[in-house]
Steps between C-alpha positions, in 0.01 A plus 500: 500500500862606471479466118185723495659760705816509295279614210387805697674845454807541716326745732245240591767241575683768711178571686450123579855487635430810720177323615704231652693764709204720589246214535706225666837594622421830683194346662713216620747740645234656712530198726811661672284757679260380760252767400483381138510121539131449443531725188787282378318166565179633340666648189712193441201264531276719287781540238558116489122435469469757217808347324349154531172622361662677214710191398195276527294730284783527253501114473132510432455806277845608369639835524188710501405837652284315758819387689478823691177385678677330787698806557183708515322268736799458737719800466223776528421404864872450564572846378246647722636302794858627431363857473349465841825361636716787360301747715572316820709728735697204640657400159864605474616715200675225289219244497246788448691595178516141401129477528463817302704339221305177532167690483612705204602177317168340571294804387702534174448121428126533594457779254628272220293204637174695526555624137588160370213326672252767373626475153467109526138536625433743214604238246869530458562128552804439270834374638740775603842516337 
């Protein structure tokens, strides 16, 4: 998969690097606040599940636009869950801002994923890159 990603434009590679921060590192750091430990655990488990599914699909199909499907199926409910947790009055300011960054990261990624999967379903089945 690394070779396929290396063929992508630099901004895509930068986005994937950011996705590690906003999708894995920040969620893991939420474990330090009691009020956000469940968000941390849920986010990390969902992120690992999505990553496993994407890598498995890549092994089966190659670098195609359908790789966004696990994100759609797993991150859409996660994004809603994080949104509901941001609104909780007992969440301190720092983890609240972290969750806003995490949610923003997920929503931007989902915009790409929904577009890619729709394009795949409409017949754009070639390899990316």
